[in-house]
C-alpha positions in Angstrom: -13.8 -81.7 -98.7 -13.3 -84.6 -96.3 -13.4 -87.2 -99.2 -10.4 -85.6 -100.7 -8.0 -86.6 -97.9 -7.0 -89.9 -96.6 -7.3 -90.9 -92.9 -3.5 -90.4 -92.5 -3.7 -87.0 -94.1 -6.6 -86.0 -91.8 -4.6 -87.1 -88.7 -1.7 -85.0 -90.0 -3.9 -82.0 -90.4 -5.3 -82.3 -86.9 -1.7 -82.9 -85.5 -0.4 -79.8 -87.3 -3.5 -77.7 -86.1 -2.8 -78.7 -82.5 0.9 -78.0 -82.8 0.1 -74.6 -84.3 -2.1 -73.7 -81.4 0.5 -74.7 -78.8 3.6 -73.1 -80.4 2.2 -70.4 -82.8 4.0 -72.0 -85.7 3.8 -75.0 -88.0 5.9 -78.1 -87.1 9.0 -79.1 -89.1 9.0 -82.5 -90.8 10.9 -84.1 -87.9 8.6 -82.5 -85.3 5.5 -83.8 -87.2 7.1 -87.2 -87.5 7.6 -87.2 -83.7 4.1 -86.0 -83.0 2.6 -88.7 -85.2 5.0 -91.4 -83.8 6.4 -92.1 -87.3 9.9 -93.7 -87.6 10.8 -92.2 -91.0 10.8 -88.5 -92.1 10.2 -89.7 -95.6 6.7 -91.0 -94.7 5.9 -87.6 -93.2 7.2 -85.8 -96.2 5.0 -87.9 -98.5 1.9 -86.9 -96.5 2.9 -83.2 -96.5 3.5 -83.3 -100.3 0.1 -84.9 -100.8 -1.5 -82.1 -98.9 0.4 -79.5 -100.8 -0.7 -81.1 -104.1 -4.3 -80.8 -102.8 -3.9 -77.1 -102.1 -4.5 -77.7 -98.4 -0.9 -76.7 -97.5 1.5 -74.3 -99.2 5.3 -74.3 -99.1 6.6 -70.9 -98.3 9.8 -69.5 -99.9 11.8 -70.4 -96.7 10.7 -74.0 -97.1 8.3 -74.0 -94.1 4.6 -75.0 -94.5 1.5 -72.8 -94.3 -2.2 -73.9 -93.9 -4.4 -72.5 -96.6 -7.4 -74.7 -95.9 -7.3 -74.8 -92.2 -11.0 -75.5 -91.7 -10.8 -79.0 -93.3 -10.7 -80.8 -90.0 -14.1 -79.4 -89.0 -17.6 -79.5 -90.5 -18.3 -76.6 -92.8 -20.2 -73.8 -91.2 -23.3 -72.1 -92.8 -22.2 -68.7 -91.5 -20.3 -66.6 -94.1 -16.7 -66.3 -93.3 -13.5 -64.6 -94.6 -10.0 -66.1 -94.3 -7.8 -64.2 -91.8 -4.0 -64.8 -91.5 -2.7 -66.4 -88.3 0.7 -64.8 -87.8 3.6 -66.4 -86.2 6.7 -64.4 -85.3 6.4 -60.9 -86.6 9.9 -59.6 -87.5 10.7 -55.8 -87.5 11.1 -54.6 -91.1 8.8 -57.1 -92.7 5.2 -56.1 -93.8 2.8 -57.5 -91.2 1.2 -59.8 -93.9 4.4 -60.9 -95.4 4.2 -64.6 -96.4 7.0 -65.4 -94.0 4.8 -64.3 -91.1 1.7 -66.2 -92.0 1.3 -69.7 -90.5 -2.3 -70.4 -91.5 -5.4 -68.9 -93.1 -8.3 -69.3 -90.7 -12.0 -68.7 -91.5 -13.6 -66.0 -89.3 -17.2 -64.8 -89.4 -17.7 -61.6 -91.4 -19.7 -60.4 -88.3 -16.3 -60.1 -86.5 -13.9 -59.4 -89.4 -15.8 -56.6 -91.2 -14.9 -55.3 -94.6 -13.0 -53.2 -95.7 -10.7 -53.3 -92.7 -7.7 -55.7 -92.6 -7.4 -58.2 -89.7 -4.9 -60.8 -88.4 -4.9 -63.4 -85.7 -2.3 -64.0 -83.0 -2.0 -66.9 -80.6 -1.8 -65.4 -77.1 1.1 -66.5 -74.9 1.3 -66.2 -71.1 -1.1 -64.7 -68.6 -0.3 -61.0 -68.8 -3.8 -60.1 -69.9 -5.9 -62.8 -68.2 -8.0 -60.2 -66.4 -9.2 -59.1 -69.8 -10.2 -62.6 -70.8 -7.1 -63.3 -72.9 -5.5 -66.6 -71.7 -2.6 -68.6 -72.8 -3.3 -70.3 -76.1 -6.3 -68.2 -77.1 -6.6 -66.8 -80.6 -6.9 -63.0 -80.6 -8.5 -61.2 -83.6 -6.8 -57.9 -84.3 -7.8 -55.1 -86.6 -4.7 -53.7 -88.3 -4.1 -50.0 -87.7 -1.3 -47.9 -86.3 -3.4 -45.6 -84.1 -5.3 -46.3 -80.9 -7.0 -44.5 -78.1 -6.1 -44.6 -74.4 -7.7 -47.7 -72.9 -7.7 -49.8 -76.1 -6.1 -53.3 -76.1 -3.4 -53.1 -78.6 -0.8 -55.3 -80.3 2.7 -53.8 -80.0 5.8 -55.0 -81.7 8.8 -54.7 -79.3 12.2 -56.3 -80.1 10.6 -58.6 -82.7 8.0 -59.8 -80.2 4.3 -59.1 -80.6 2.8 -58.2 -77.2 -0.8 -57.5 -76.2 -1.3 -54.8 -73.6 -3.7 -52.0 -72.6 -2.6 -48.7 -74.0 -2.4 -45.6 -71.8 -1.4 -42.3 -73.3 0.3 -39.5 -71.3 1.7 -36.2 -72.3 5.3 -37.4 -72.8 5.0 -41.2 -73.2 2.8 -44.1 -73.7 2.4 -47.0 -71.2 1.6 -50.6 -72.1 -0.2 -52.0 -69.1 -0.6 -55.7 -68.3 -3.9 -56.7 -66.9 -3.1 -59.8 -65.0 -3.6 -61.7 -61.7 0.1 -62.4 -61.9 1.8 -59.5 -60.2 5.2 -60.3 -61.9 4.0 -58.5 -65.0 5.1 -54.8 -65.1 4.1 -51.9 -67.3 6.2 -51.0 -70.4 7.0 -47.3 -70.9 7.7 -46.0 -74.4 8.1 -42.7 -76.2 5.2 -41.0 -77.9 6.4 -41.9 -81.4 5.5 -45.5 -80.6 3.2 -47.1 -83.3 0.8 -49.9 -82.6 0.2 -52.8 -85.0 -3.5 -53.1 -84.3 -6.3 -53.2 -81.8 -7.9 -56.3 -80.3 -11.4 -56.9 -81.6 -12.3 -60.3 -80.1 -10.8 -63.3 -78.3 -11.4 -66.9 -79.5 -10.8 -69.3 -76.6 -8.2 -72.0 -77.0 -9.5 -75.0 -79.0 -9.6 -78.2 -76.9 -10.4 -81.5 -78.6 
């Protein structure tokens, strides 16, 4: 895999990977140009097109870029894996795995992502769940389902924003509880017809080079 890409392309892959981990989305051409300290967007566009031609990147219908061979920057693992979509902003009304939502396809061990269930990854933001071991920048593996039990860590979609909280079910409502050392986070109270997007299976600590 490594011999298929040039040094410049490998640097671009690493740069995009790091940007993705920081902002939960892929960079634009101009953002990538700035991150790589290039002077011309054309040089950046040429690198991106080369990676698209090699099926490492894919151009989505809206013109943005998606990783489809995210693991190229690392040595291959012997463990069997399955590719799981890393989702960016999840908009209401779109299917959760809609192409517009997917920023990258990331290999995850089949010991964690077990067939036949569907899974997705989110990049955690903030410290609202740090007492549960979910910290800013961590990847969170989520099993897609719209039901959960009281006490589960769930992904909820509220006002076009995916949030991770602990679910508590009462007679008349559900409560999404933060579990944080930061007391500024407060519970969210919703009606009983609230539907979750999935339950948290595992947390993958933020990648630090």
